[in-house]
KEKE-3310 file (N, C-alpha, C; in steps of 0.2 Angstrom, whole numbers, plus 5000, padded with zeros to 4 digits):
npx = (5011:5022:5034:5024:5015:5001:5001:4995:4996:4999:5003:5010:5025:5039:5048:5056:5061:5074:5068:5058:5047:5035:5037:5028:5032:5028:5019:5019:5012:5014:5023:5032:5035:5048:5054:5060:5065:5061:5053:5050:5035:5032:5045:5047:5038:5044:5056:5051:5046:5058:5062:5060:5050:5036:5032:5021:5010:4998:5000:5001:5009:5008:5006:5005:5000:5012:5017:5031:5039:5033:5027:5023:5028:5017:5013:5001:4995:4990:4989:4995:5005:5013:5012:5023:5033:5034:5040:5052:5058:5059:5068:5079:5082:5091:5085:5084:5085:5078:5068:5060:5045:5036:5025:5015:5001:4991:4978:4962:4958:4967:4965:4957:4955:4942:4949:4958:4970:4979:4970:4974:4969:4959:4967:4975:4965:4961:4973:4975:4963:4966:4977:4972:4969:4960)
npy = (4922:4909:4898:4890:4890:4897:4911:4920:4937:4943:4953:4951:4950:4939:4924:4908:4895:4883:4871:4873:4879:4893:4909:4922:4939:4952:4965:4972:4984:4990:5001:5016:5030:5040:5055:5049:5037:5021:5015:5001:4999:4988:4985:4996:4995:4983:4988:4997:4987:4982:4991:4997:5007:5007:4996:4983:4990:4992:4995:5002:5006:5018:5027:5043:5057:5069:5085:5089:5078:5068:5057:5053:5045:5038:5034:5025:5023:5014:5019:5028:5037:5052:5058:5066:5063:5049:5049:5056:5047:5036:5042:5044:5031:5026:5025:5023:5037:5039:5030:5034:5038:5052:5058:5055:5047:5045:5034:5028:5015:5004:5001:4986:4970:4958:4946:4949:4955:4969:4983:4990:4998:5006:5011:5020:5029:5034:5040:5050:5058:5062:5069:5079:5079:5078)
npz = (4915:4919:4913:4908:4918:4927:4937:4952:4955:4971:4978:4990:5000:5001:5004:4999:5009:5012:5012:5003:5008:5008:5015:5020:5022:5022:5014:4997:4996:5008:5009:5011:5002:5003:4998:4987:4992:4997:5010:5021:5029:5037:5042:5049:5060:5065:5070:5080:5088:5093:5102:5119:5119:5116:5123:5127:5122:5109:5092:5076:5060:5047:5031:5026:5014:5010:5007:5006:5005:4998:5005:5022:5037:5049:5065:5074:5090:5105:5120:5135:5134:5129:5113:5108:5117:5114:5101:5103:5112:5103:5094:5102:5105:5095:5083:5065:5056:5043:5045:5056:5063:5057:5063:5077:5084:5098:5100:5104:5101:5091:5074:5069:5060:5058:5061:5070:5065:5060:5053:5039:5030:5036:5046:5039:5034:5046:5051:5041:5044:5057:5055:5048:5035:5020)
capx = (5012:5029:5035:5017:5010:4998:5001:4992:5000:4995:5006:5014:5033:5041:5054:5056:5066:5078:5063:5053:5041:5035:5036:5026:5034:5025:5015:5023:5009:5015:5029:5031:5040:5050:5059:5063:5067:5056:5053:5045:5031:5033:5051:5047:5035:5049:5061:5048:5045:5064:5064:5055:5046:5029:5031:5014:5005:4996:5002:5001:5012:5005:5009:5000:5003:5016:5019:5038:5043:5028:5023:5027:5026:5013:5012:4995:4997:4985:4993:4994:5011:5012:5015:5030:5038:5035:5044:5058:5061:5061:5074:5085:5084:5095:5080:5086:5081:5073:5062:5057:5038:5035:5020:5012:4994:4988:4971:4958:4959:4971:4960:4958:4950:4939:4954:4963:4975:4979:4967:4979:4965:4956:4972:4977:4960:4961:4979:4973:4958:4969:4982:4968:4970:4954)
capy = (4915:4907:4891:4887:4890:4903:4913:4926:4942:4944:4959:4949:4949:4933:4920:4901:4892:4877:4865:4874:4882:4900:4913:4929:4943:4959:4967:4977:4990:4993:5004:5023:5033:5047:5058:5044:5031:5016:5012:4996:5000:4982:4985:5001:4991:4978:4992:4999:4982:4980:4995:4997:5013:5005:4989:4982:4994:4990:5000:5001:5011:5019:5033:5048:5061:5074:5090:5090:5072:5063:5053:5053:5039:5039:5029:5026:5018:5013:5020:5034:5041:5058:5057:5069:5058:5043:5051:5058:5041:5032:5045:5042:5024:5025:5023:5025:5043:5038:5025:5037:5041:5060:5060:5049:5049:5041:5032:5024:5008:5003:4997:4978:4966:4953:4941:4952:4958:4976:4985:4995:5003:5010:5015:5025:5034:5037:5044:5056:5061:5065:5074:5085:5078:5075)
capz = (4915:4919:4912:4906:4924:4928:4944:4954:4959:4977:4982:4996:4999:5005:5002:4999:5013:5009:5011:4998:5011:5007:5021:5018:5027:5021:5007:4994:4996:5014:5009:5010:4997:5006:4994:4982:4996:4999:5017:5023:5035:5042:5045:5054:5065:5068:5074:5086:5093:5096:5107:5124:5119:5116:5126:5130:5118:5102:5087:5068:5056:5040:5028:5023:5009:5013:5002:5005:5003:4995:5010:5028:5041:5054:5070:5078:5096:5110:5126:5138:5133:5125:5106:5107:5121:5110:5095:5107:5114:5097:5091:5107:5105:5089:5077:5059:5054:5038:5047:5061:5061:5057:5068:5081:5087:5103:5098:5109:5098:5084:5069:5068:5056:5062:5062:5075:5062:5059:5047:5037:5026:5041:5050:5034:5034:5053:5051:5037:5048:5063:5052:5045:5027:5017)
cpx = (5020:5030:5029:5013:5007:4999:4997:4996:4996:4997:5010:5021:5035:5047:5053:5062:5069:5073:5058:5046:5041:5033:5034:5028:5031:5021:5019:5019:5010:5022:5027:5036:5042:5055:5063:5065:5061:5057:5048:5042:5032:5040:5051:5044:5040:5054:5058:5047:5052:5066:5059:5050:5039:5028:5024:5009:5004:4997:5002:5005:5009:5008:5003:5004:5007:5019:5026:5041:5039:5024:5027:5024:5023:5012:5006:4996:4991:4989:4992:5000:5009:5015:5022:5035:5039:5040:5051:5062:5063:5068:5080:5087:5089:5091:5083:5082:5076:5067:5058:5050:5039:5031:5017:5006:4992:4980:4968:4959:4962:4966:4962:4953:4947:4943:4958:4969:4974:4975:4970:4975:4962:4961:4975:4972:4960:4967:4978:4968:4962:4974:4978:4968:4963:4955)
cpy = (4914:4900:4887:4887:4897:4905:4919:4931:4945:4951:4957:4948:4943:4930:4912:4899:4886:4871:4867:4878:4890:4903:4920:4933:4950:4959:4972:4984:4993:4996:5012:5026:5040:5050:5054:5038:5027:5014:5007:4998:4994:4982:4991:4998:4987:4982:4995:4993:4980:4985:4995:5002:5011:4998:4988:4986:4991:4996:4998:5007:5011:5025:5037:5053:5067:5079:5090:5084:5067:5060:5054:5047:5041:5033:5030:5020:5019:5014:5027:5039:5047:5057:5060:5065:5052:5044:5052:5051:5036:5035:5043:5035:5022:5023:5026:5031:5042:5034:5029:5040:5049:5062:5054:5052:5043:5040:5028:5017:5008:4999:4990:4975:4961:4947:4943:4955:4965:4978:4991:5000:5008:5014:5021:5031:5038:5042:5050:5060:5065:5070:5080:5085:5075:5070)
cpz = (4915:4918:4911:4912:4925:4936:4945:4957:4965:4980:4988:4994:5004:5002:5003:5004:5009:5008:5006:5001:5010:5013:5019:5024:5027:5015:5004:4994:5003:5014:5008:5006:5000:5002:4990:4986:4998:5005:5019:5029:5040:5045:5050:5061:5069:5072:5080:5091:5096:5101:5113:5124:5120:5119:5129:5127:5111:5098:5080:5065:5049:5037:5026:5018:5013:5007:5000:5002:4999:5000:5016:5032:5047:5059:5074:5084:5101:5116:5129:5137:5128:5118:5105:5111:5117:5105:5098:5109:5109:5095:5096:5107:5099:5083:5071:5057:5049:5040:5053:5059:5061:5062:5071:5084:5092:5101:5103:5107:5092:5080:5068:5064:5061:5064:5068:5072:5061:5053:5044:5033:5031:5045:5045:5034:5041:5053:5047:5041:5054:5061:5049:5038:5025:5012)
residu = (MET:ILE:ASN:GLY:LYS:ARG:TYR:TYR:ARG:THR:GLY:ASP:LYS:GLY:TYR:LEU:ASP:GLU:ASP:GLY:PHE:LEU:THR:ILE:VAL:ASP:ARG:TYR:SER:ARG:PHE:ALA:LYS:LEU:GLY:GLY:GLU:MET:VAL:SER:LEU:GLY:ALA:VAL:GLU:LYS:LYS:ILE:GLN:ASP:THR:PRO:VAL:LEU:GLU:GLY:CYS:ASP:TYR:VAL:VAL:THR:SER:ILE:PRO:ASP:SER:ALA:LYS:GLY:GLU:LYS:ILE:VAL:LEU:LEU:TYR:GLN:GLY:GLU:LYS:ASP:PRO:LYS:ASP:VAL:LEU:SER:GLU:LEU:ARG:ALA:SER:GLY:PHE:PRO:PRO:ILE:MET:LEU:PRO:ALA:VAL:ALA:PHE:ALA:VAL:GLU:LYS:VAL:PRO:LYS:LEU:GLY:THR:GLY:LYS:ALA:ASP:PHE:THR:THR:ALA:LYS:LYS:LEU:ALA:LYS:GLU:LEU:ALA:GLY:ILE:LYS)
# end
């Protein structure tokens, strides 16, 4: 309760504009913890969008456990490009090293919800499966 009002903690990350409208920009659960650093998976997706590397391809970024750093960033994308080439091109595009996916997988279809939005839960399960993690 804040100032006598009850609020629900949604886990959404957003801001109020000057007119009082709330804009939701991400979810707090969509972060990867890499060796003590918190990296926004939404920000990684935005950085990928700002490059021509996966232009016209559908993709989603998730994280999976990593024994060395705690977690690692995984890119799942729908397309014909070789995953090694995708990561090389992202690196060459000036991608910030901490945001660079550790691994990429070409998938037949990026997991989606019925609304057409990315299905983050299924994407994480698929990434673990493709990485050989149970």
